Structure formats: structure tokens, C-alpha cells
C-alpha positions in Angstrom: 0.0 0.0 0.0 1.4 3.4 -1.0 1.9 5.7 2.0 -0.2 8.9 2.0 1.3 12.1 0.7 1.8 14.5 3.7 1.2 17.5 1.5 -2.3 16.3 0.9 -3.2 16.9 4.5 -1.5 20.4 4.7 -4.1 23.1 5.2 -3.7 25.2 2.1 -5.7 28.4 2.0 -8.7 28.4 -0.3 -7.8 29.2 -3.9 -9.8 32.5 -3.8 -7.5 33.9 -1.0 -4.2 33.4 -2.8 -4.0 37.0 -4.0 -4.6 38.2 -0.5 -1.7 36.0 0.7 0.5 37.3 -2.1 -0.3 40.9 -1.1 0.5 40.1 2.5 3.8 38.6 1.6 4.7 41.6 -0.5 3.9 43.9 2.5 6.0 41.8 4.8 8.9 41.9 2.4 8.6 45.7 2.2 8.6 46.0 6.0 11.6 43.7 6.3 13.4 45.8 3.7 12.7 49.0 5.7 13.8 47.4 8.9 16.9 46.2 7.3 17.7 49.7 6.0 17.1 51.2 9.4 19.2 48.6 11.1 22.1 49.2 8.6 21.8 53.0 9.2 22.0 52.5 13.0 25.0 50.2 12.6 26.7 52.8 10.4 26.1 55.5 13.0 27.4 53.3 15.8 30.5 52.5 13.8 31.1 56.2 13.1 30.8 57.0 16.8 33.2 54.3 17.7 35.8 55.5 15.1 35.3 59.2 15.8 37.8 60.6 18.4 36.2 62.3 21.4 35.5 66.0 20.9 37.7 68.3 22.9 37.3 72.0 22.4 40.0 74.0 24.0 40.1 77.8 24.1 43.1 80.0 24.8 41.9 83.6 25.0 44.1 86.6 24.5 44.9 88.4 27.7 45.8 92.1 28.2 48.9 92.6 30.3 49.2 95.9 32.1 52.7 96.5 33.5 52.6 97.9 37.1 55.0 98.1 39.9 53.3 95.3 41.8 53.5 92.9 38.8 51.4 91.9 35.8 47.6 91.8 35.7 45.6 89.9 33.2 42.1 90.5 31.7 40.2 87.6 30.3 36.8 85.9 30.2 36.1 82.3 30.8 32.9 80.5 29.6 30.6 78.7 32.0 32.1 75.4 33.2 35.7 76.2 32.1 38.7 77.1 34.2 39.2 80.7 35.4 41.5 83.0 33.7 44.2 82.3 36.3 44.6 78.7 34.9 44.8 79.7 31.3 48.1 80.3 29.6 48.7 83.2 27.3 48.5 81.9 23.7 51.2 82.3 21.1 50.8 82.5 17.4 50.9 78.7 17.1 48.1 78.2 19.5 45.0 79.0 17.5 41.5 78.5 18.8 39.7 75.3 17.8 36.2 76.4 17.2 33.6 73.9 16.2 32.1 74.5 12.8 28.4 75.5 12.6 25.9 74.8 9.9 24.8 77.4 7.4 21.5 77.9 9.2 23.4 79.0 12.4 26.0 81.2 10.9 23.7 84.1 10.0 22.0 84.4 13.4 25.4 83.9 15.0 26.8 87.0 13.2 23.8 89.0 14.3 24.4 88.1 18.0 28.1 88.9 17.6 27.2 92.3 16.2 24.7 93.0 19.0 27.4 92.1 21.5 29.8 94.5 19.8 27.2 97.2 20.1 26.7 96.3 23.8 30.4 96.7 24.5 30.4 100.2 22.8 27.3 101.5 24.5 27.0 99.7 27.8 30.4 98.3 28.9 32.0 101.6 29.9 29.2 102.4 32.4 29.3 98.8 33.6 33.0 99.0 34.3 32.7 102.4 36.1 29.9 101.0 38.3 32.1 98.0 39.2 35.0 100.3 39.9 32.9 102.0 42.6 32.0 98.6 44.1 35.6 97.6 44.3 36.7 101.2 45.3 39.1 101.2 42.4 39.4 104.1 39.9 40.9 103.4 36.5 42.1 106.2 34.3 40.5 106.6 30.9 43.3 104.9 28.9 43.4 101.9 31.2 39.6 101.6 31.1 39.7 101.7 27.3 42.4 99.0 27.2 40.4 96.7 29.5 37.2 97.1 27.4 39.0 96.6 24.2 40.8 93.5 25.4 37.5 91.9 26.5 35.7 93.1 23.3 38.2 91.3 21.0 37.3 88.0 22.7 33.6 88.3 22.2 33.3 86.8 18.7 34.9 83.6 19.9 32.9 83.6 23.1 29.6 84.0 21.2 30.6 81.2 18.8 31.5 79.0 21.8 28.0 79.3 23.3 26.4 78.8 19.9 28.1 75.4 19.6 26.7 74.4 23.0 23.0 75.0 21.9 21.5 73.9 18.6 19.9 76.8 16.7 16.2 76.0 16.2 16.1 76.8 12.5 12.8 74.9 12.1 11.4 76.2 15.4 9.1 79.1 16.1 10.2 82.7 16.1 10.1 82.8 19.9 12.4 79.8 20.1 14.9 81.4 17.8 14.8 84.6 19.8 15.3 82.7 23.0 18.3 81.0 21.5 19.8 84.5 20.8 18.9 85.8 24.2 20.4 82.9 26.0 23.8 83.3 24.2 23.8 87.1 24.9 23.0 86.6 28.6 25.8 84.1 29.0 28.3 86.3 27.2 27.3 89.4 29.1 27.7 87.5 32.3 31.2 86.6 31.3 32.0 90.2 30.4 30.9 91.3 33.9 33.0 88.4 35.4 36.0 89.5 33.5 35.7 93.1 34.7 35.2 91.9 38.3 38.2 89.6 38.1 40.4 92.4 36.8 39.2 94.9 39.4 39.6 92.4 42.2 43.2 91.8 41.3 43.7 95.6 41.2 42.1 95.9 44.6 44.4 93.1 46.1 47.4 94.7 44.6 46.5 98.1 46.0 46.0 96.6 49.5 49.3 94.9 49.2 51.0 98.2 48.5 49.3 99.9 51.4 50.4 97.1 53.7 54.0 97.2 52.5 54.3 100.9 52.8 52.5 100.9 56.2 54.9 98.4 57.8 58.1 99.7 59.2 61.0 97.8 60.9 60.9 97.9 64.7 64.0 99.4 66.2 65.7 97.4 69.0 65.7 99.0 72.4 68.8 98.6 74.5 
């Protein structure tokens, strides 16, 4: 007796549903193709991250040196989360700033913020510095005040760009979101300007107190 054919007992779908099964198979193949493409893209990104060296942005800002009897004082500004000016070395011509590149959508609003900060330094910075002089009980002459402001001012373009790299510009966002991006960068930069002025005046104050102490101290004569 011939054994039964196992395929005869397999539950094939009705003949009229074959086109539906074929369509379903095509859909599954398309989904598998999409998943395969997504998986390959994720794998490529992962490989790129593994092979990419860690990002290290290092800034060396120019410092104004004012020669005085008590020594050399520096003016500089430090971004949030970075070392103070005391721990930064004065750069030479071979130590250029490594500034992260920005996309084309960010460059235009970046230049606008840089221009606004330049205007701020011209119109507001002198009065800000004078007010701080009163707080620290230090009086700078006009030339020295100009040198301090100019030294901080020449660092602002790099500072604005630094903060721009820390926050993605919302080119596809609302007008309010774009304005908030600009305001945030200006607020941080202005804060750093005030900090630079305060640091400089604090050093001046300490140097002045040192002079007073040195001149006020006299050697004691020995009594016989």
C-alpha cells in the first residue's frame, strides 16, 4: 500500500484567498526591507561614533597685560564650566582656537548676535565697568579703562561662537524659540563680560591693598 502524501493533509488556504496572501507577503517583504535599511543605518552611525575621536574643544583667550610696579595683571573671560583666567596660559601665534564648525542655518543668526554684543560693548560696557570700579573702590584712568574694554571686546566673537556650539539653533522652530536662542547666548556672554571686569578689578584691589600694607609696615628698632 502506498503511504499517504503528507502534502495532501497540509491546510492550504482556499484558492480564492491566494491574491490576499501574495499581497500580504509583499507587505511583509517591504517591512523587512525597511527594517533592514534602518538597522544598517543605525549600525553605520554606531561604527562612526566608535571610530570618531572624542570632541575636545580648547580655548586660549588673549589676555591684556598691564605693567605695574606690583606685577602683571591679566584681563580675560572664561565660559561657563571652564577654568578661570588664572589657569589659562597666554597663547602664542601657534596656539589658535579650535572652534567647532556651525551649519549654514546657524552662521547668520550667530553673526547677528556677535554684532549685537559688539554694540553692547560700545554703549554699555564703559558704564558697567565704572559701576564696578565704585563697588571695588578702584578708579581706572581713561586709557586703562579703554584697554580693559578693548581686550574683552576682542574676545567676544569667539565667546559667542562657543556658546552657539553648545546649543543647537532652532532653524525649524518658532520665532520665539529662535529669539530665546539668541537671548540665551547674549545673557551668558554678558555674564562673562561682567565676570572679566570683576576679576580684573579684584586683582587691582588686592594689589592696592598689598602696596598699602607694604608701605605701612616699618621695621621695629631694637631697644637697648
